[in-house]
NULUM-178069 format. One record per residue (C-alpha): residue number from 1; x negated, y, z. Coordinates in nm, 4 decimals, always signed. Example, Ala and Ser with C-alpha at 12.3 -4.5 7.8 and 13.67 -1.06 7.14 Angstrom:
<atoms>
> 1:-1.2300:-0.4500:+0.7800
> 2:-1.3670:-0.1060:+0.7140
</atoms>
This chain:
<atoms>
> 1:+0.0000:+0.0000:+0.0000
> 2:-0.1215:+0.3497:-0.0804
> 3:-0.1661:+0.6096:+0.1981
> 4:+0.1554:+0.7878:+0.3047
> 5:+0.2361:+1.0929:+0.0919
> 6:+0.2144:+1.4465:+0.2226
> 7:+0.5423:+1.6116:+0.3179
> 8:+0.5295:+1.8469:+0.0186
> 9:+0.4635:+1.5569:-0.2201
> 10:+0.7590:+1.3638:-0.0783
> 11:+0.9767:+1.6760:-0.0909
> 12:+0.9135:+1.7143:-0.4644
> 13:+1.0258:+1.3559:-0.5196
> 14:+1.3448:+1.3918:-0.3107
> 15:+1.4417:+1.7069:-0.5018
> 16:+1.3878:+1.5260:-0.8318
> 17:+1.5858:+1.2235:-0.7113
> 18:+1.8881:+1.4416:-0.6380
> 19:+1.9130:+1.5345:-1.0069
> 20:+1.8466:+1.1916:-1.1619
> 21:+2.0450:+0.9658:-0.9273
> 22:+2.3094:+0.8540:-1.1747
> 23:+2.4443:+0.5023:-1.2072
> 24:+2.6168:+0.4516:-0.8720
> 25:+2.4596:+0.2810:-0.5689
> 26:+2.3007:-0.0014:-0.7691
> 27:+2.1340:+0.2379:-1.0122
> 28:+2.0236:+0.4748:-0.7349
> 29:+1.8717:+0.1933:-0.5279
> 30:+1.6960:+0.0632:-0.8400
> 31:+1.5462:+0.4088:-0.9061
> 32:+1.4130:+0.4313:-0.5492
> 33:+1.2697:+0.0803:-0.5640
> 34:+1.0925:+0.1494:-0.8917
> 35:+0.9561:+0.4881:-0.7815
> 36:+0.8761:+0.4265:-0.4145
> 37:+0.7733:+0.0592:-0.4092
> 38:+0.6443:-0.0277:-0.7549
> 39:+0.5079:+0.3011:-0.8881
> 40:+0.3978:+0.5059:-0.5855
> 41:+0.3538:+0.2373:-0.3189
> 42:+0.4809:+0.4637:-0.0420
> 43:+0.6708:+0.1785:+0.1226
> 44:+0.6250:-0.1985:+0.1071
> 45:+0.8709:-0.4378:-0.0556
> 46:+0.9489:-0.5929:+0.2836
> 47:+1.0143:-0.2599:+0.4524
> 48:+1.2270:-0.1380:+0.1602
> 49:+1.4475:-0.4479:+0.1804
> 50:+1.4613:-0.4184:+0.5582
> 51:+1.5748:-0.0561:+0.5283
> 52:+1.8326:-0.1541:+0.2672
> 53:+1.9710:-0.4167:+0.5027
> 54:+2.0064:-0.1497:+0.7716
> 55:+2.2074:+0.0694:+0.5372
> 56:+2.4294:-0.2122:+0.4096
> 57:+2.5419:-0.2686:+0.7698
> 58:+2.6506:+0.0935:+0.8152
> 59:+2.9621:+0.2717:+0.6906
> 60:+2.8905:+0.5377:+0.4329
> 61:+2.7009:+0.5610:+0.1004
> 62:+2.4209:+0.3066:+0.1297
> 63:+2.1959:+0.4681:-0.1349
> 64:+2.2032:+0.8079:+0.0370
> 65:+2.1400:+0.6432:+0.3731
> 66:+1.8541:+0.4427:+0.2239
> 67:+1.6916:+0.7667:+0.1040
> 68:+1.7503:+0.9157:+0.4505
> 69:+1.5953:+0.6142:+0.6192
> 70:+1.2856:+0.6095:+0.3973
> 71:+1.2404:+0.9855:+0.4427
> 72:+1.2675:+0.9350:+0.8191
> 73:+1.0212:+0.6468:+0.8095
> 74:+0.7682:+0.8595:+0.6209
> 75:+0.8098:+1.1980:+0.7918
> 76:+1.0351:+1.1622:+1.0966
> 77:+1.3497:+1.3755:+1.1311
> 78:+1.2361:+1.6429:+0.8826
> 79:+1.1784:+1.3733:+0.6231
> 80:+1.5251:+1.2303:+0.6834
> 81:+1.6902:+1.5691:+0.6440
> 82:+1.5202:+1.6578:+0.3153
> 83:+1.5586:+1.3079:+0.1673
> 84:+1.9251:+1.2675:+0.2551
> 85:+2.0040:+1.6344:+0.1999
> 86:+1.8590:+1.6687:-0.1488
> 87:+2.0205:+1.3379:-0.2468
> 88:+2.3538:+1.5163:-0.2012
> 89:+2.2921:+1.8888:-0.2643
> 90:+2.2880:+1.8908:-0.6485
> 91:+2.6121:+1.6955:-0.6671
> 92:+2.7786:+1.9329:-0.4161
> 93:+2.7270:+2.2370:-0.6403
> 94:+2.7925:+2.0537:-0.9685
> 95:+3.1180:+1.9033:-0.8410
> 96:+3.2301:+2.2369:-0.6931
> 97:+3.1883:+2.3955:-1.0366
> 98:+3.3708:+2.1087:-1.2105
> 99:+3.6501:+2.1195:-0.9529
> 100:+3.7011:+2.4921:-1.0117
> 101:+3.7107:+2.4437:-1.3897
> 102:+3.9584:+2.1586:-1.3418
> 103:+4.1996:+2.3655:-1.1312
> 104:+4.1583:+2.6967:-1.3156
> 105:+4.1410:+2.5666:-1.6737
> 106:+4.2540:+2.2038:-1.6551
> 107:+4.5656:+2.2803:-1.8604
> 108:+4.3530:+2.3918:-2.1561
> 109:+4.3793:+2.1392:-2.4427
> 110:+4.0032:+2.0767:-2.4672
> 111:+3.9614:+2.0125:-2.0926
> 112:+4.2718:+1.7934:-2.0823
> 113:+4.1458:+1.5945:-2.3825
> 114:+3.8067:+1.5283:-2.2215
> 115:+3.9718:+1.4070:-1.9007
> 116:+4.2141:+1.1912:-2.1020
> 117:+3.9126:+1.0188:-2.2572
> 118:+3.7191:+0.9782:-1.9314
> 119:+3.9995:+0.8416:-1.7126
> 120:+4.0402:+0.5089:-1.9001
> 121:+3.6630:+0.4614:-1.8662
> 122:+3.6903:+0.5146:-1.4915
> 123:+3.9557:+0.2419:-1.4720
> 124:+3.7071:+0.0066:-1.6405
> 125:+3.4339:+0.1143:-1.3960
> 126:+3.6576:+0.0330:-1.0985
> 127:+3.7390:-0.3075:-1.2528
> 128:+3.3656:-0.3685:-1.2879
> 129:+3.3218:-0.2749:-0.9218
> 130:+3.5851:-0.5333:-0.8219
> 131:+3.3969:-0.8028:-1.0131
> 132:+3.0552:-0.7082:-0.8733
> 133:+3.1739:-0.6829:-0.5138
> 134:+3.3660:-1.0114:-0.5373
> 135:+3.0592:-1.1948:-0.6670
> 136:+2.8595:-1.0732:-0.3679
> 137:+3.1288:-1.1003:-0.1023
> 138:+3.3453:-1.4039:-0.1801
> 139:+3.1254:-1.6995:-0.0945
> 140:+3.3731:-1.9190:+0.0952
> 141:+3.7415:-2.0066:+0.0639
> 142:+3.8157:-1.8081:+0.3768
> 143:+3.6696:-1.4982:+0.2105
> 144:+3.9141:-1.5347:-0.0794
> 145:+4.1988:-1.5595:+0.1722
> 146:+4.0830:-1.2450:+0.3529
> 147:+4.0550:-1.0568:+0.0218
> 148:+4.4055:-1.1641:-0.0824
> 149:+4.5497:-1.0697:+0.2568
> 150:+4.3798:-0.7277:+0.2441
> 151:+4.5240:-0.6635:-0.1026
> 152:+4.8768:-0.7499:+0.0102
> 153:+4.8317:-0.5437:+0.3273
> 154:+4.7308:-0.2227:+0.1494
> 155:+4.9199:-0.2584:-0.1811
> 156:+5.2500:-0.4021:-0.0577
> 157:+5.2669:-0.3238:+0.3148
> 158:+5.0667:+0.0051:+0.3060
> 159:+4.8644:-0.0924:+0.6120
> 160:+4.6013:+0.1755:+0.6969
> 161:+4.2510:+0.0921:+0.5796
> 162:+4.0877:+0.1299:+0.9262
> 163:+4.3244:-0.1341:+1.0664
> 164:+4.2394:-0.3659:+0.7754
> 165:+3.8673:-0.3237:+0.8570
> 166:+3.9214:-0.4109:+1.2241
> 167:+4.1389:-0.7154:+1.1476
> 168:+3.8994:-0.8417:+0.8794
> 169:+3.6047:-0.8123:+1.1183
> 170:+3.7983:-1.0043:+1.3870
> 171:+3.8953:-1.2793:+1.1409
> 172:+3.5380:-1.3068:+1.0128
> 173:+3.4122:-1.3343:+1.3694
> 174:+3.6631:-1.6102:+1.4480
> 175:+3.5704:-1.8235:+1.1452
> 176:+3.3070:-2.0989:+1.1726
> 177:+2.9581:-1.9534:+1.1387
> 178:+2.7717:-1.9938:+0.8113
> 179:+2.4375:-2.1801:+0.8144
> 180:+2.1534:-1.9636:+0.9350
> 181:+1.9311:-1.8146:+0.6665
> 182:+1.5733:-1.9275:+0.6347
> 183:+1.3267:-1.6953:+0.8042
> 184:+1.1666:-1.4427:+0.5735
> 185:+0.8100:-1.3336:+0.5399
> 186:+0.6535:-1.1232:+0.8117
> 187:+0.7317:-0.7562:+0.7701
> 188:+0.5150:-0.4528:+0.8268
> 189:+0.5472:-0.3175:+1.1810
> 190:+0.7649:-0.0140:+1.2399
> 191:+0.5875:+0.3147:+1.3114
> 192:+0.6206:+0.4435:+1.6708
> 193:+0.8834:+0.7067:+1.5914
> 194:+1.1116:+0.4389:+1.4422
> 195:+1.1221:+0.2243:+1.7555
> 196:+1.4088:+0.2432:+2.0061
> 197:+1.3887:+0.5337:+2.2496
> 198:+1.6951:+0.6006:+2.4660
> 199:+1.6068:+0.9615:+2.5492
> 200:+1.5379:+1.0550:+2.1889
> 201:+1.8601:+0.8855:+2.0781
> 202:+2.0627:+1.0734:+2.3432
> 203:+1.9141:+1.4085:+2.2377
> 204:+1.9795:+1.3428:+1.8705
> 205:+2.3356:+1.2314:+1.9395
> 206:+2.4026:+1.5419:+2.1496
> 207:+2.2767:+1.7696:+1.8708
> 208:+2.4807:+1.5759:+1.6144
> 209:+2.8008:+1.6019:+1.8195
> 210:+2.7443:+1.9753:+1.8624
> 211:+2.6953:+2.0166:+1.4866
> 212:+3.0198:+1.8243:+1.4317
> 213:+3.2210:+2.0183:+1.6910
> 214:+3.1081:+2.3679:+1.5880
> 215:+3.2894:+2.3845:+1.2492
> 216:+3.6051:+2.2389:+1.4045
> 217:+3.5985:+2.4984:+1.6837
> 218:+3.5454:+2.7868:+1.4400
> 219:+3.8252:+2.6691:+1.2104
> 220:+4.0631:+2.6118:+1.5020
> 221:+3.9937:+2.9610:+1.6416
> 222:+4.0372:+3.1309:+1.3041
> 223:+4.3248:+2.9325:+1.1512
> 224:+4.4703:+2.7187:+1.4308
> 225:+4.4369:+2.3579:+1.5429
> 226:+4.7167:+2.2420:+1.3120
> 227:+4.5944:+2.4349:+1.0073
> 228:+4.5100:+2.2573:+0.6852
> 229:+4.1376:+2.3090:+0.7412
> 230:+4.1397:+2.1549:+1.0899
> 231:+4.3444:+1.8582:+0.9635
> 232:+4.1105:+1.8100:+0.6672
> 233:+3.8073:+1.8147:+0.8968
> 234:+3.9572:+1.5691:+1.1475
> 235:+4.0816:+1.3328:+0.8783
> 236:+3.7531:+1.3106:+0.6886
> 237:+3.5579:+1.2791:+1.0132
> 238:+3.7591:+0.9650:+1.0844
> 239:+3.7255:+0.8408:+0.7262
> 240:+3.3460:+0.8695:+0.7516
> 241:+3.3463:+0.6050:+1.0256
> 242:+3.5330:+0.3411:+0.8220
> 243:+3.3727:+0.3771:+0.4782
> 244:+3.2636:+0.0143:+0.4612
> 245:+3.2541:-0.1079:+0.1039
> 246:+3.1476:+0.2171:-0.0572
> 247:+3.3305:+0.4973:-0.2307
> 248:+3.5896:+0.2845:-0.4082
> 249:+3.7152:+0.1330:-0.0836
> 250:+3.7326:+0.4621:+0.1042
> 251:+3.8939:+0.6358:-0.1939
> 252:+4.1722:+0.3756:-0.1842
> 253:+4.2298:+0.4660:+0.1805
> 254:+4.2025:+0.8428:+0.1248
> 255:+4.4345:+0.8291:-0.1767
> 256:+4.6891:+0.6320:+0.0228
> 257:+4.6948:+0.8925:+0.3020
> 258:+4.6320:+1.2153:+0.1095
> 259:+4.8985:+1.1515:-0.1565
> 260:+5.1699:+1.0241:+0.0779
> 261:+5.1327:+1.1271:+0.4419
> 262:+4.9730:+1.4675:+0.3761
> 263:+5.0789:+1.5485:+0.0197
> 264:+4.7467:+1.7181:-0.0514
> 265:+4.7240:+1.5986:-0.4136
> 266:+4.8787:+1.3535:-0.6584
> 267:+4.7458:+1.0125:-0.7609
> 268:+4.6730:+1.1543:-1.1059
> 269:+4.4606:+1.4283:-0.9494
> 270:+4.2747:+1.1707:-0.7364
> 271:+4.2024:+0.9800:-1.0570
> 272:+4.0730:+1.2970:-1.2209
> 273:+3.8469:+1.3563:-0.9208
> 274:+3.6946:+1.0111:-0.9537
> 275:+3.6374:+1.0791:-1.3229
> 276:+3.4535:+1.4028:-1.2421
> 277:+3.2488:+1.2427:-0.9625
> 278:+3.1380:+0.9651:-1.1991
> 279:+2.9787:+1.2270:-1.4253
> 280:+2.7631:+1.3874:-1.1538
> 281:+2.4405:+1.2651:-0.9901
> 282:+2.4418:+1.1669:-0.6254
> 283:+2.6691:+0.9374:-0.4244
> 284:+3.0106:+0.8596:-0.5710
> 285:+3.1657:+0.9298:-0.2315
> 286:+3.1370:+1.2960:-0.3358
> 287:+3.4855:+1.2392:-0.4791
> 288:+3.6089:+1.3136:-0.1254
> 289:+3.4842:+1.6706:-0.1699
> 290:+3.7139:+1.6967:-0.4716
> 291:+4.0073:+1.5775:-0.2591
> 292:+3.9306:+1.8459:-0.0012
> 293:+3.8949:+2.1075:-0.2761
> 294:+4.2366:+2.0264:-0.4254
> 295:+4.3976:+2.0225:-0.0805
> 296:+4.2634:+2.3714:-0.0092
> 297:+4.3602:+2.5021:-0.3537
> 298:+4.7161:+2.3698:-0.3308
> 299:+4.7731:+2.4928:+0.0256
> 300:+4.5889:+2.8230:+0.0772
> 301:+4.6520:+2.9655:+0.4223
> 302:+4.5960:+3.3381:+0.4016
> 303:+4.3059:+3.2976:+0.1560
> 304:+4.2842:+3.3001:-0.2212
> 305:+4.3184:+2.9516:-0.3755
> 306:+3.9504:+2.9482:-0.4734
> 307:+3.8283:+3.0558:-0.1267
> 308:+4.0622:+2.8112:+0.0446
> 309:+3.9448:+2.5288:-0.1826
> 310:+3.5782:+2.6116:-0.1208
> 311:+3.6263:+2.6109:+0.2570
> 312:+3.8171:+2.2825:+0.2585
> 313:+3.5635:+2.1211:+0.0225
> 314:+3.2640:+2.2219:+0.2344
> 315:+3.4356:+2.1049:+0.5545
> 316:+3.5055:+1.7711:+0.3839
> 317:+3.1446:+1.7316:+0.2741
> 318:+3.0060:+1.8215:+0.6175
> 319:+3.2402:+1.5754:+0.7918
> 320:+3.1561:+1.3022:+0.5395
> 321:+2.7765:+1.3217:+0.5475
> 322:+2.6881:+1.4359:+0.9001
> 323:+2.7569:+1.0842:+1.0391
> 324:+2.5278:+0.9360:+0.7715
> 325:+2.2304:+1.1180:+0.9227
> 326:+2.3319:+1.0261:+1.2781
> 327:+2.3699:+0.6586:+1.1860
> 328:+2.0064:+0.6558:+1.0741
> 329:+1.8470:+0.8885:+1.3279
> 330:+2.0306:+0.7427:+1.6288
> 331:+2.1190:+0.3908:+1.5259
> 332:+1.8367:+0.2940:+1.2915
> 333:+1.5945:+0.1688:+1.5581
> 334:+1.8692:-0.0286:+1.7325
> 335:+2.0129:-0.1914:+1.4210
> 336:+1.6940:-0.3928:+1.3933
> 337:+1.7801:-0.5542:+1.7260
> 338:+2.0999:-0.7099:+1.5847
> 339:+1.9716:-0.7832:+1.2349
> 340:+2.0031:-1.1563:+1.1782
> 341:+2.2653:-1.1953:+1.4539
> 342:+2.5097:-1.4536:+1.3209
> 343:+2.8145:-1.3040:+1.4956
> 344:+2.7473:-0.9609:+1.3487
> 345:+2.6903:-1.1157:+1.0054
> 346:+3.0184:-1.3101:+1.0294
> 347:+3.2180:-0.9988:+1.1219
> 348:+3.0608:-0.8010:+0.8370
> 349:+3.1309:-1.0799:+0.5878
> 350:+3.4987:-1.0528:+0.6783
> 351:+3.4928:-0.6760:+0.6208
> 352:+3.3149:-0.7145:+0.2872
> 353:+3.5702:-0.9722:+0.1719
> 354:+3.8551:-0.7375:+0.2664
> 355:+3.6933:-0.4616:+0.0617
> 356:+3.7451:-0.6717:-0.2525
> 357:+4.1208:-0.6636:-0.1990
> 358:+4.1165:-0.2917:-0.1204
> 359:+3.9210:-0.2033:-0.4355
> 360:+4.1517:-0.4273:-0.6432
> 361:+4.4383:-0.2156:-0.5101
> 362:+4.2541:+0.0962:-0.6271
> 363:+4.2074:-0.0527:-0.9754
> 364:+4.5797:-0.1299:-1.0067
> 365:+4.6969:+0.2066:-0.8725
> 366:+4.4632:+0.4067:-1.0953
> 367:+4.5161:+0.1763:-1.3914
> 368:+4.8921:+0.2265:-1.3693
> 369:+4.8479:+0.6046:-1.3411
> 370:+4.6334:+0.6126:-1.6560
> 371:+4.7921:+0.3482:-1.8786
> 372:+5.1603:+0.3807:-1.7893
> 373:+5.3321:+0.7159:-1.8510
> 374:+5.6991:+0.8159:-1.8469
> 375:+5.8248:+0.4591:-1.8257
> 376:+5.6103:+0.3251:-2.1081
> 377:+5.2519:+0.2241:-2.1915
> 378:+4.9926:+0.4643:-2.3268
> 379:+4.8338:+0.2394:-2.5903
> 380:+4.5550:+0.4860:-2.6610
> 381:+4.4468:+0.4824:-2.2951
> 382:+4.4831:+0.1037:-2.2811
> 383:+4.2574:+0.0572:-2.5842
> 384:+3.9969:+0.2941:-2.4401
> 385:+4.0016:+0.0972:-2.1141
> 386:+3.9497:-0.2308:-2.3004
> 387:+3.6679:-0.0798:-2.5081
> 388:+3.4989:+0.0507:-2.1924
> 389:+3.5298:-0.2930:-2.0295
> 390:+3.3643:-0.4533:-2.3340
> 391:+3.0818:-0.1970:-2.3234
> 392:+3.0221:-0.2524:-1.9512
> 393:+3.0696:-0.6288:-1.9236
> 394:+2.9546:-0.7563:-2.2633
> 395:+2.6847:-0.5102:-2.3669
> 396:+2.5850:-0.3729:-2.0204
> 397:+2.5820:-0.0136:-2.1472
> 398:+2.4787:+0.2437:-1.8852
> 399:+2.7804:+0.3936:-1.7095
> 400:+2.6876:+0.7525:-1.7947
> 401:+2.6796:+0.6777:-2.1702
> 402:+3.0188:+0.5059:-2.1509
> 403:+3.1643:+0.8106:-1.9738
> 404:+3.0177:+1.0496:-2.2315
> 405:+3.1541:+0.8323:-2.5127
> 406:+3.4971:+0.8413:-2.3498
> 407:+3.4836:+1.2218:-2.3299
> 408:+3.3920:+1.2504:-2.6993
> 409:+3.6630:+1.0036:-2.8037
> 410:+3.9155:+1.1945:-2.5935
> 411:+3.8335:+1.5118:-2.7872
> 412:+3.8454:+1.3376:-3.1251
> 413:+4.1725:+1.1577:-3.0553
> 414:+4.3330:+1.4806:-2.9358
</atoms>
C-alpha cells in the first residue's frame, strides 16, 4: 500500500468524485474501488471491503457512507466531512436547479417531452433494481416468503414501511440460522482514531443532536411547530433512520406517506423527481430533496413559492444526510464488534428480503403512473419501457446513456 495521501490531495479527489459519481450505488462503489484501491492504493482491498460491510449494515445511502468512512479512516473527522459532503454537494445544487425548472417551466412542451421520454426509462431502472436486489437477497425459501409478505403489506394493506422493517427483522431473527461463513483473510489493523472510544462517541453524538435540533428549533420559532417546514423536517428525520434497502425502498415509503397522508405531491410528481435524480451525480436518495422542494412550492406559508421550496428542500437534505455522518463517526468503531454476529446477520437478511417486496411495489406504482393514462394504456411509454429494459438487461448499457436516449426520443416523438 502506498503512503496515506495528504489532506489536500484527498480533498481534490473527493471534489472530483462528487461530479463523476453517476451510475447509482453499484457504479459509485466501483469508481471508489478502482480509484482508491487499484489506482492510488490509499486503502487496502481488505479494509475497503470491511468498510463496505459497515455501510451495508446501516440505513442510508451506502456509497455516500462508504466515502464518509474512507475519508474518516484517512483523515479523521475532517476527512469524513469533506468526503461525505462533497459526495452530495454537487447533486444538491444541480437538483435544486432542475426542480425549479420543473416547477416553473414544466408545462412547456419541450420540458414535458423530455420528461415523457425519461420516465419510461426510470420504470425500467426500478425493474432492474428489483432483479438485482432479489438476486442478492433471496437466498432461501423463507426470504421469498418475507418478500411476498412485504409486497402485500405495502401494496394491498398500506402498512407503513418502518413497521415492515421491524417485522422483517424479527422474522429473520426467528428463522433458523444460516451456516456460518468461512473466516476471511486477516485484515489490516484499524488506526487508533477508528477504535471504540466512549467519550469521543458521546461528544460526537451530542454535537450531532445539537446540529439536528437547531434547524427544528429555528423553524418552530419562526413558523410554528405544526408548520409545513417543521413537519417536513420531522418526517424526513424519521425516514433517515429506516432507509434500509437504498433509495428505491425509502422512496416507496415516502411516496406512500407524502402523496396520501400529507398530500405534498402527486405520484406523477414523485415519478418525475426520480427521473430528475437519476440524471444527476451523487446518491439517488437525493430524490427526497425533490419531494421536499415540491412540498414547499405547493404549500408556501408566508413565503414566495420558490423561497418556500428552497427552505423545505434544504431542511429535507439536512435531515436526510446528518444521520449518515453520525452513523459513521459514532457507530463505525462499534459496528466492527458485531460484524459476523449470526443473529445480526439473520435480522438483516430478513430486512433485505422485505426490501425486494417494497421495491416491487414501487415498480408497479410508478409503472402504472407512466404506462396507464386516463383509463387506457400509453403504448408509446410502454414501448420505451421495453426498449430501456432490453438496453439494460440484454446489452448492459450504462444507465446515464439510456436516460439520455430516453430524453432525446421523448423530444423526437413529441
